[in-house]
C-alpha positions as CSV (number, residue, x, y, z in Angstrom):
1,M,30.9,7.5,-34.0
2,N,28.4,7.9,-36.6
3,K,30.0,9.7,-39.3
4,K,27.6,12.2,-40.7
5,L,26.8,13.0,-37.0
6,F,30.6,13.5,-36.5
7,A,30.5,16.0,-39.2
8,K,27.7,18.1,-37.5
9,V,29.5,17.9,-34.5
10,I,32.7,19.5,-35.8
11,T,30.4,21.8,-37.8
12,A,28.9,22.9,-34.5
13,A,31.9,23.2,-32.8
14,A,33.5,25.8,-35.4
15,L,30.1,27.6,-35.0
16,L,30.1,27.8,-31.3
17,G,33.6,29.2,-31.3
18,T,32.0,32.1,-33.4
19,L,29.5,32.5,-31.3
20,A,31.6,32.6,-27.9
21,S,32.4,36.3,-29.0
22,P,29.2,37.8,-29.7
23,A,28.9,41.1,-31.6
24,S,26.2,42.5,-29.5
25,A,26.3,43.6,-25.7
26,T,26.0,40.8,-22.9
27,T,22.5,40.2,-22.1
28,F,22.2,40.3,-18.1
29,I,19.8,37.8,-16.4
30,T,18.6,39.0,-13.2
31,D,17.1,35.8,-11.4
32,I,20.4,33.7,-11.6
33,N,22.3,34.7,-8.8
34,G,21.5,31.8,-6.4
35,S,21.3,29.3,-8.8
36,Y,24.3,26.6,-9.0
37,A,24.4,27.0,-12.8
38,K,24.7,30.8,-13.1
39,D,28.1,31.0,-15.1
40,A,26.6,28.3,-17.6
41,I,23.4,30.1,-18.1
42,Q,25.0,33.6,-19.0
43,E,27.7,31.8,-21.0
44,L,24.6,30.0,-23.2
45,V,22.4,33.4,-23.1
46,D,25.5,35.1,-24.4
47,K,26.0,32.5,-27.1
48,G,22.4,33.1,-28.0
49,I,21.9,29.3,-27.5
50,I,19.0,29.7,-24.7
51,N,16.8,32.6,-23.9
52,G,15.3,33.9,-20.9
53,R,11.5,34.1,-19.9
54,G,11.6,37.9,-20.9
55,D,12.3,41.0,-18.6
56,G,15.4,39.8,-17.5
57,R,14.1,36.5,-16.4
58,F,15.4,32.9,-16.9
59,D,13.4,30.9,-14.5
60,P,16.3,28.5,-13.4
61,T,14.0,26.2,-11.5
62,G,11.2,26.1,-14.3
63,H,10.9,22.6,-16.2
64,I,12.4,22.3,-19.5
65,Q,9.8,21.0,-22.3
66,R,10.6,18.7,-25.1
67,Q,10.0,21.4,-27.8
68,D,12.5,23.8,-26.0
69,F,15.2,21.6,-25.4
70,A,14.7,20.6,-29.2
71,I,15.7,24.2,-29.8
72,I,18.8,24.2,-27.4
73,L,19.9,20.9,-28.8
74,A,19.6,22.3,-32.8
75,K,21.6,25.4,-31.4
76,S,24.1,23.6,-29.8
77,L,24.8,21.4,-32.6
78,G,24.4,24.1,-35.3
79,L,21.8,22.1,-37.1
80,D,20.3,23.3,-40.1
81,V,17.1,24.5,-39.2
82,N,16.5,26.0,-43.0
83,N,15.7,23.1,-44.7
84,A,12.5,21.9,-42.9
85,P,10.2,19.4,-44.9
86,A,7.2,20.8,-46.4
87,A,5.0,18.2,-44.5
88,A,5.1,18.4,-40.5
89,T,6.5,15.0,-38.9
90,F,4.3,15.3,-36.1
91,S,1.0,16.3,-35.6
92,D,1.3,18.1,-32.3
93,V,4.2,20.3,-33.8
94,P,3.0,22.0,-37.3
95,Q,4.4,24.1,-39.6
96,G,4.0,27.5,-38.0
97,H,4.8,26.5,-34.4
98,Y,7.7,28.0,-33.0
99,S,9.7,25.1,-32.4
100,F,8.6,23.5,-35.9
101,A,12.4,24.2,-37.5
102,A,14.4,23.1,-34.5
103,V,12.0,19.4,-34.1
104,E,12.5,18.7,-37.6
105,A,16.3,19.7,-37.6
106,A,16.7,17.1,-34.7
107,V,14.7,14.2,-36.5
108,Q,16.4,14.8,-39.6
109,A,20.0,14.3,-37.5
110,G,18.5,11.0,-36.0
111,L,18.5,12.7,-32.2
112,I,15.0,12.3,-31.5
113,H,12.4,10.3,-32.8
114,G,8.7,11.3,-31.0
115,Y,6.5,8.8,-29.4
116,G,5.4,7.3,-32.4
117,N,1.8,7.7,-34.4
118,H,3.2,11.0,-35.2
119,Q,3.1,12.3,-31.9
120,F,6.2,14.4,-30.5
121,G,4.7,14.9,-26.7
122,N,4.8,19.0,-27.6
123,G,4.4,20.3,-24.2
124,D,5.5,17.4,-22.1
125,S,8.5,18.0,-19.5
126,L,11.8,16.5,-19.9
127,S,12.9,13.6,-17.5
128,R,16.6,13.6,-16.4
129,Q,17.3,10.2,-17.9
130,D,16.1,11.4,-21.1
131,M,18.3,14.3,-21.3
132,A,21.0,11.7,-20.7
133,V,19.9,9.5,-23.6
134,I,19.8,12.6,-25.9
135,F,23.1,14.3,-25.2
136,T,25.3,11.0,-25.3
137,R,23.4,10.5,-28.8
138,A,24.1,13.6,-29.9
139,L,27.9,13.1,-28.9
140,G,27.9,9.7,-30.8
141,V,29.7,7.8,-28.2
142,D,29.4,4.3,-27.7
143,V,27.4,3.5,-24.4
144,S,26.9,0.0,-24.7
145,G,27.3,-1.9,-21.5
146,K,27.6,1.4,-19.3
147,G,24.8,0.7,-17.2
148,S,26.6,-2.1,-15.2
149,I,28.6,0.4,-13.6
150,L,25.8,2.7,-12.2
151,T,25.8,2.8,-8.7
152,F,23.1,5.4,-7.5
153,T,20.7,4.2,-4.8
154,D,17.5,4.3,-7.4
155,K,19.5,2.8,-10.2
156,D,16.6,0.3,-10.5
157,D,14.0,3.3,-11.1
158,I,16.1,4.1,-14.2
159,S,14.4,2.7,-17.3
160,S,16.6,0.2,-19.1
161,Y,16.4,1.7,-22.4
162,A,18.5,4.9,-20.2
163,K,20.9,2.6,-18.0
164,D,23.4,2.8,-20.4
165,A,23.3,6.5,-21.4
166,V,23.0,7.7,-17.7
167,A,26.1,5.9,-17.1
168,A,27.8,7.1,-20.0
169,A,26.7,10.8,-19.1
170,V,28.0,10.6,-15.7
171,E,31.1,9.1,-16.9
172,L,31.8,12.1,-19.4
173,G,30.8,14.6,-16.7
174,L,27.5,15.6,-18.3
175,I,25.3,15.2,-15.2
176,Q,25.9,14.4,-11.9
177,G,23.7,12.5,-9.1
178,N,22.0,14.0,-6.0
179,T,23.7,14.5,-2.8
180,D,21.9,11.8,-1.0
181,G,23.1,9.4,-3.6
182,S,20.6,8.9,-5.6
183,F,19.5,10.0,-9.5
184,S,15.9,10.6,-9.8
185,P,15.9,9.6,-13.1
186,L,11.8,10.2,-13.9
187,Q,12.6,14.0,-12.6
188,S,11.7,16.6,-14.5
189,A,14.9,18.2,-15.6
190,D,14.7,22.1,-14.6
191,R,15.9,25.1,-16.8
192,Q,19.4,25.3,-15.1
193,S,20.3,21.8,-15.0
194,V,19.8,21.7,-18.6
195,A,21.9,24.9,-19.4
196,L,24.7,23.1,-17.0
197,V,24.6,20.1,-18.7
198,A,24.3,21.6,-22.2
199,S,27.4,23.9,-21.1
200,K,29.3,20.5,-20.8
201,F,28.1,19.1,-23.8
202,I,29.6,22.0,-26.1
203,R,33.2,21.8,-24.1
204,N,33.0,18.1,-24.9
205,I,32.4,18.7,-28.5
206,E,35.2,21.3,-28.9
207,E,37.7,18.6,-26.8
208,Q,36.2,16.2,-29.8
209,R,37.2,18.7,-32.4
210,H,40.7,18.9,-31.3
211,S,41.5,15.5,-30.4
212,Q,39.9,13.9,-33.9
213,Q,39.7,14.7,-37.5
214,P,36.6,14.7,-39.7
215,P,36.3,11.3,-42.1
216,T,37.7,12.0,-45.7
217,T,34.4,12.3,-48.0
218,P,34.8,10.0,-51.1
219,P,35.0,11.9,-54.5
220,D,31.5,11.2,-55.0
221,G,30.1,13.8,-52.3
222,N,28.5,11.0,-50.6
223,T,29.6,9.7,-46.9
224,P,29.2,5.9,-46.9
225,P,26.7,4.7,-44.5
226,S,28.0,3.3,-41.4
227,P,27.1,-0.3,-40.1
228,N,24.6,1.3,-37.5
229,E,23.3,3.5,-40.3
230,S,20.5,1.0,-42.3
231,S,17.7,2.1,-44.0
232,A,15.6,0.1,-41.3
233,S,12.7,2.1,-39.8
234,I,13.8,3.9,-36.6
235,T,12.0,2.8,-33.4
236,P,10.0,5.8,-32.1
237,E,11.1,6.7,-28.4
238,T,7.7,6.0,-26.9
239,K,4.2,5.2,-27.9
240,T,1.6,7.5,-28.1
241,P,1.3,8.5,-24.4
242,T,-1.5,7.1,-21.8
243,T,-4.6,9.5,-22.2
244,G,-5.3,11.8,-19.2
245,S,-1.4,12.4,-18.5
246,S,0.4,14.9,-20.5
247,N,3.9,13.6,-18.9
248,N,4.3,10.3,-17.6
249,G,7.5,11.0,-15.9
250,S,10.1,9.6,-18.7
251,S,9.1,11.5,-21.9
252,G,11.2,13.9,-23.5
253,G,13.0,12.5,-26.3
254,S,14.2,9.1,-25.1
255,G,15.3,6.5,-27.6
256,S,14.3,3.3,-27.8
257,G,17.3,2.2,-26.1
258,S,20.9,3.2,-25.7
259,G,23.9,2.4,-28.0
260,G,21.9,1.2,-30.7
261,S,20.5,-1.7,-29.5
262,G,16.6,-1.1,-30.9
263,S,14.7,-3.0,-27.9
264,E,11.4,-1.3,-28.0
265,R,10.5,0.8,-24.7
266,D,7.2,-0.3,-22.6
267,T,4.7,2.3,-22.8
268,T,1.7,0.9,-21.4
269,A,0.2,2.6,-18.5
270,P,-0.5,0.4,-15.6
271,I,-3.9,0.0,-14.1
272,V,-4.6,0.9,-10.4
273,N,-7.6,-0.6,-8.8
274,I,-8.8,0.3,-5.2
275,L,-9.9,-2.6,-2.9
276,S,-10.8,-0.1,0.2
277,E,-14.2,1.4,0.8
278,T,-14.4,5.0,0.8
279,P,-13.9,6.6,3.6
280,V,-10.8,5.2,4.9
281,F,-9.9,6.4,8.4
282,I,-6.4,8.0,8.6
283,G,-4.3,5.7,10.6
284,S,-5.0,2.6,8.9
285,S,-4.1,1.2,5.3
286,L,-5.8,1.9,2.0
287,I,-5.9,-1.2,-0.1
288,A,-4.9,-0.9,-3.9
289,T,-3.5,-3.3,-6.8
290,S,-1.7,-2.6,-9.9
291,N,-1.5,-4.9,-12.6
292,E,2.2,-4.2,-13.1
293,T,5.1,-4.1,-10.8
294,G,6.5,-0.7,-9.7
295,Y,5.3,1.7,-7.1
296,L,1.6,2.8,-5.7
297,Y,1.1,6.9,-4.8
298,L,-1.6,8.2,-2.8
299,I,-1.9,11.6,-3.6
300,P,-4.5,14.6,-2.6
301,R,-6.6,15.4,-5.3
302,G,-5.8,18.7,-7.1
303,Y,-2.1,18.6,-6.7
304,P,0.2,17.9,-9.6
305,S,0.3,14.6,-10.8
306,S,1.1,14.4,-14.4
307,G,4.6,12.5,-13.7
308,R,6.2,10.6,-11.2
309,A,8.7,13.3,-10.2
310,E,5.9,15.7,-9.2
311,L,4.3,12.4,-7.1
312,E,7.8,12.1,-5.7
313,V,8.0,15.8,-4.6
314,L,4.8,15.3,-2.8
315,V,6.0,12.5,-1.0
316,A,9.1,14.4,0.1
317,E,7.4,17.2,1.5
318,G,5.2,14.7,3.4
319,L,1.9,15.5,1.7
320,A,1.4,11.9,-0.1
321,K,2.6,8.2,0.5
322,K,4.4,5.8,-2.0
323,V,4.7,1.8,-1.6
324,Q,6.0,-0.5,-3.9
325,V,4.2,-2.8,-5.6
326,T,6.5,-6.1,-5.8
327,T,3.7,-8.8,-7.2
328,A,1.3,-7.6,-9.8
329,N,-2.8,-7.7,-8.9
330,T,-1.7,-8.4,-5.4
331,P,-3.5,-6.3,-2.9
332,T,-1.0,-3.6,-1.2
333,P,-1.6,-1.6,1.7
334,I,-0.8,2.2,1.3
335,E,-0.3,3.5,5.2
336,T,-2.4,6.8,5.7
337,D,-0.6,7.8,8.9
338,Q,0.2,11.6,9.3
339,L,-1.8,12.4,6.1
340,E,-4.1,15.4,6.1
341,A,-8.0,14.5,5.7
342,G,-9.2,15.3,2.7
343,I,-10.1,13.6,-1.2
344,Y,-7.1,11.1,-2.4
345,N,-6.4,9.7,-5.4
346,V,-4.1,6.4,-6.1
347,F,-1.7,6.6,-8.9
348,A,0.4,3.2,-10.5
349,V,3.9,3.6,-12.1
350,D,5.5,0.8,-13.4
351,R,9.3,-0.1,-13.7
352,A,9.2,1.7,-17.1
353,G,8.2,4.8,-15.6
354,N,5.0,4.6,-17.3
355,L,1.8,6.6,-15.1
356,S,-1.4,5.1,-14.8
357,R,-4.6,7.1,-14.7
358,A,-6.1,8.5,-11.2
359,S,-8.1,6.4,-9.7
360,S,-11.7,6.9,-8.3
361,D,-11.8,9.3,-5.3
362,I,-11.2,8.2,-2.0
363,E,-11.8,10.1,1.2
364,L,-9.2,10.2,4.1
365,K,-11.0,10.9,7.6
366,R,-10.1,11.4,10.9
367,P,-11.8,8.4,12.8
368,L,-13.6,9.6,15.7
369,S,-12.0,9.6,18.9
370,L,-13.1,8.9,22.4
371,T,-12.0,10.7,25.2
372,L,-12.5,10.5,29.3
373,A,-12.9,13.8,31.0
374,P,-9.8,14.4,33.5
375,G,-10.4,12.2,36.4
376,A,-13.8,11.0,35.4
377,S,-15.3,8.1,37.5
378,F,-18.9,6.5,38.0
379,V,-20.0,6.6,41.5
380,L,-22.5,4.5,42.9
381,N,-23.5,3.9,46.7
382,P,-23.7,0.3,47.7
383,A,-26.2,1.1,50.0
384,Y,-28.7,1.2,47.1
385,V,-29.0,-2.2,45.5
386,Y,-30.6,-3.4,42.6
387,D,-34.3,-2.0,42.7
388,E,-33.3,1.0,44.9
389,S,-32.3,4.4,42.9
390,I,-31.4,2.8,39.8
391,V,-28.7,5.0,37.9
392,T,-29.4,5.7,34.5
393,I,-26.8,7.2,31.8
394,V,-28.9,9.7,29.7
395,D,-28.0,12.5,27.2
396,D,-28.5,16.1,27.4
397,S,-32.5,15.9,26.9
398,M,-33.2,14.0,29.8
399,I,-31.1,15.5,32.4
400,E,-32.5,18.8,33.2
401,D,-34.2,19.0,36.9
402,N,-33.5,15.3,37.7
403,D,-31.9,13.7,40.4
404,P,-28.1,13.8,39.7
405,Y,-27.8,10.5,41.4
406,T,-30.2,8.6,39.4
407,D,-29.5,10.4,36.1
408,R,-26.2,10.7,34.7
409,N,-25.4,13.0,32.0
410,I,-23.2,10.9,29.5
411,N,-21.4,14.3,28.4
412,S,-20.1,14.4,31.9
413,F,-18.1,11.4,31.6
414,F,-16.2,11.6,28.2
415,Q,-16.5,13.5,24.7
416,V,-16.5,12.3,21.1
417,Q,-14.4,14.4,19.0
418,R,-13.6,14.4,15.2
419,E,-10.1,16.7,14.8
420,E,-10.7,19.3,17.2
421,E,-14.7,19.0,17.2
422,A,-16.6,18.1,19.8
423,L,-19.8,15.9,18.5
424,S,-23.1,15.8,20.1
425,L,-24.6,12.4,21.6
426,Q,-28.2,11.3,21.2
427,Y,-29.6,8.3,22.8
428,N,-31.9,5.9,20.6
429,P,-34.1,3.5,22.7
430,Q,-35.0,1.3,19.5
431,E,-31.2,0.5,19.1
432,G,-30.4,0.9,23.0
433,R,-27.1,3.0,22.1
434,F,-25.8,6.4,22.0
435,H,-25.6,7.9,18.4
436,V,-22.8,10.1,17.5
437,L,-24.0,12.8,15.4
438,E,-21.9,15.3,13.4
439,E,-24.0,17.9,11.5
440,G,-27.0,16.4,12.3
441,A,-26.2,13.1,10.8
442,K,-25.4,9.6,12.4
443,V,-22.0,9.0,12.1
444,G,-21.4,6.3,14.6
445,Y,-22.5,4.9,18.2
446,I,-21.5,4.3,21.7
447,L,-22.2,0.9,23.7
448,I,-21.9,1.0,27.1
449,S,-21.3,-2.5,29.2
450,S,-20.3,-3.9,32.4
451,E,-16.9,-5.0,33.3
452,S,-17.9,-6.7,36.3
453,E,-20.3,-9.4,37.7
454,L,-21.7,-7.1,40.5
455,I,-22.8,-4.2,37.8
456,E,-25.4,-5.0,35.1
457,A,-25.8,-2.4,32.2
458,Q,-29.3,-2.7,30.7
459,E,-30.8,-0.7,27.6
460,T,-34.2,1.0,28.2
461,E,-36.2,3.4,26.8
462,R,-34.6,6.5,28.5
463,G,-30.9,5.3,28.3
464,V,-28.7,2.9,29.8
465,Q,-29.5,1.7,33.4
466,I,-26.6,0.6,35.6
467,L,-27.9,-1.9,38.0
468,L,-25.5,-2.6,41.2
469,K,-26.1,-5.9,42.8
470,A,-26.4,-7.4,46.1
471,G,-22.7,-8.1,47.5
472,A,-21.2,-5.0,46.2
473,D,-19.2,-2.9,48.5
474,E,-16.3,-0.3,48.8
475,A,-13.9,-3.3,48.5
476,T,-15.7,-3.8,45.1
477,T,-13.6,-3.1,41.8
478,A,-15.6,-2.3,39.1
479,S,-15.5,-0.4,35.8
480,L,-17.7,0.2,32.9
481,K,-16.7,-0.4,29.2
482,L,-17.5,2.3,26.6
483,T,-16.8,1.2,22.9
484,L,-17.2,3.7,19.8
485,F,-18.2,2.4,16.5
486,E,-18.0,4.5,13.3
487,N,-19.2,2.7,10.1
488,E,-19.8,-0.3,12.3
489,A,-16.4,-0.8,12.7
490,E,-14.7,-0.3,16.2
491,V,-12.8,2.5,16.3
492,S,-12.1,3.0,20.1
493,S,-12.7,1.7,23.7
494,T,-11.7,3.2,27.0
495,I,-12.8,1.9,30.5
496,L,-14.8,4.0,32.9
497,P,-13.9,3.4,36.5
498,V,-16.7,2.7,39.0
499,I,-16.2,3.4,42.7
500,L,-18.3,2.4,45.3
501,D,-18.7,5.0,47.7
502,A,-20.8,5.2,51.4
503,A,-18.9,7.8,53.1
504,P,-20.1,11.1,53.2
505,P,-18.0,14.1,51.9
506,T,-16.3,16.4,54.3
507,V,-15.8,20.1,54.2
508,T,-12.2,21.0,53.6
509,D,-12.4,24.7,53.6
510,S,-14.6,27.9,53.7
511,V,-14.1,31.2,52.7
512,Y,-15.6,34.7,52.4
513,S,-14.7,36.9,49.7
514,D,-15.9,40.2,48.5
515,G,-19.4,39.0,49.1
516,V,-18.8,35.4,48.1
517,I,-19.1,32.5,50.2
518,T,-17.3,29.6,48.6
519,I,-17.4,26.1,50.3
520,T,-15.2,22.9,49.5
521,A,-15.3,19.4,50.1
522,S,-13.4,16.3,49.8
523,E,-15.0,15.2,46.7
524,P,-17.2,17.0,44.0
525,L,-20.7,18.3,45.7
526,V,-24.1,18.5,44.0
527,W,-27.6,19.1,45.7
528,Y,-30.7,17.0,45.8
529,D,-34.1,17.9,45.5
530,S,-34.5,18.6,49.0
531,F,-31.6,21.0,49.8
532,E,-31.4,23.7,52.0
533,I,-29.1,26.4,53.1
534,N,-29.5,28.4,56.2
535,I,-27.0,31.6,56.9
536,S,-27.1,33.5,60.4
537,H,-24.8,36.6,60.7
538,V,-22.9,36.9,64.1
539,P,-21.4,40.4,64.4
540,V,-17.9,40.6,65.9
541,N,-19.4,42.5,69.0
542,S,-22.1,39.8,70.1
543,S,-22.1,37.7,73.2
544,G,-21.7,34.7,71.1
545,S,-25.0,33.8,70.2
546,S,-26.2,33.7,66.4
547,Y,-28.6,36.3,65.4
548,D,-30.4,37.5,62.5
549,L,-31.2,34.6,60.4
550,M,-30.9,35.4,57.0
551,P,-33.6,35.0,54.5
552,F,-33.3,33.6,51.4
553,E,-34.4,36.6,49.5
554,H,-30.6,37.7,50.4
555,F,-28.3,35.2,48.8
556,T,-27.9,33.1,45.3
557,P,-26.4,29.7,46.1
558,S,-25.0,27.6,43.2
559,I,-22.9,24.8,42.6
560,H,-19.8,25.3,40.5
561,N,-17.2,22.9,39.8
562,G,-18.1,20.8,42.6
563,N,-17.9,23.7,45.2
564,V,-21.0,25.5,47.0
565,V,-21.0,28.9,46.2
566,I,-22.9,31.4,47.7
567,I,-23.2,35.0,46.4
568,L,-24.6,37.8,49.1
569,K,-26.7,40.0,47.2
570,D,-27.1,43.9,47.7
571,E,-30.4,43.5,50.4
572,A,-27.8,41.6,52.5
573,F,-25.2,44.3,52.7
574,R,-28.2,46.7,53.4
575,Y,-29.6,44.7,56.3
576,Y,-26.3,43.9,58.1
577,H,-24.8,47.3,57.0
578,P,-22.1,47.8,58.1
579,L,-20.4,44.4,57.7
580,Q,-16.6,44.3,59.0
581,P,-13.8,42.0,59.8
582,G,-14.5,39.5,62.5
583,D,-18.4,39.6,61.9
584,Q,-19.1,35.7,61.0
585,F,-21.6,33.8,59.1
586,E,-23.0,30.4,60.3
587,I,-24.1,28.1,57.7
588,T,-25.9,24.8,57.6
589,L,-26.2,22.8,54.7
590,Y,-29.1,20.2,54.0
591,G,-29.6,17.6,50.8
592,I,-26.1,18.8,49.4
593,G,-23.9,15.6,49.1
594,D,-21.5,13.9,46.5
595,Y,-22.8,11.8,43.4
596,A,-23.3,8.6,45.4
597,R,-25.7,10.4,47.3
598,N,-23.9,10.7,50.6
599,M,-25.0,13.9,52.7
600,I,-22.5,16.5,54.3
601,G,-23.5,16.5,58.0
602,D,-25.8,19.1,59.6
603,E,-23.0,20.6,61.5
604,V,-22.3,24.1,61.6
605,L,-19.9,25.7,59.5
606,I,-18.0,29.1,60.7
607,V,-17.2,31.5,58.4
608,E,-15.5,34.6,59.3
609,I,-15.1,38.2,57.5
610,P,-11.2,38.7,56.9
């Protein structure tokens, strides 16, 4: 053990013995009842080693920053904070800063060295692995070779300079791993964990005081330097941190190595490069590279991303994705499934825990989806071939007052959606395809093609014509293929069955209720230009002959959900007053049939008033 440091430790133990029974009343903290480190927090607060946030709060889950940890370290060891140098060691902890005396005392004790280039890392969070490095260094224990006993599932993520110290800290009982067997070395240490480790650290010091005696000081009053104390310059903990990251996930008082190895730590941030073009569709892979092995993280823009610990939290919460980089500068896919749509950035973290700058913005979008309407089918009549009654698939603008057999609205067969929003379709005659419009702008298109030799799909000025060729009959199996493109890439396709139908529909039910007559058939009905409906009223006490042909002005016919719906107007009730149970309506339909232009027969339908 370093002799000067040992003397400081013993002095600190004696000092802490006096702090154990403070003269002032106990300070009670109100927000630590649920903390696993409650007793340790209260103990250190009572000893004056750590402070709350004010108003009785400690904020146990808040992150500990490097300068605050220096204060805890100085108080725990009883370091001399009254002999700070005239000139500040670090440009970011100047004289007058609240942590200046503690930081300088820790530097003079050789416990923390800063980043180098006169930077301490004021404001940066302290990582778990660096907490282990500093506490074991403060105890003066020999940690050399301890790293070989590590069994954590993420032991390969522990930086090489910290492996031995982490193992020694675990062996001493200062620190523990997570319940899942991991250690999370780059995760920011929170205030409650630092309090718990500091409490154990103090007890370890007291045990050393009882088990060892301080070395004898020579007559000249100077303690001879140990072999490990040379006049050589001290290797900084890290180099100057990379611009654009206030916390690279492994800052906070780490040493150049553990056990006095003196090896220099890698502090060069990796460089991330995006190979995919934006937007990237959710469900496909985003391709990126890093110039170093380690990990890539796909993170929503605007979320905390100043250190690897924060990135890991986002991954654990399902908000981000992580992938390992096994070979530098090799295209690496990052899966995007289950992520939300939005703007994202990619970060690279190397094996030393250095964090890259954020990549350029990448938009993740839900791809367009193509969904068939329930029970959708495309009906054709084999009685009409090639040049007779050619069927054309059109958009909404062309469907009004047209023949329901020859003009088919594309929106009646399927829907194009983004998320839950249905998008509009517009036929473009120059390209011969249906454009998909989102907020008025083209975002994709649909191509229609035939999957059968007896059906041909042709692009025309009005829409896509579907031509039925000679030889087709009701036994023919056919279909149309609808292919959806976005950004010139196929994102979806579906098959629309084609049914060849030459049989007329049959009426399956006809009922009267509350002034409404509803006629249901074996298949959906439509009416054609020549449609006509005749209704006669037959009173219950008549001899059986039809009486009183109802004027067309006395009722309103319509087709609703494939059914014929006839609503009787007030005039009908005044004319036939009173309508009574047992009265009948005799109804004949003309020009009404199925989508294949097969017409209902002209038989008379009898509807009785219940």
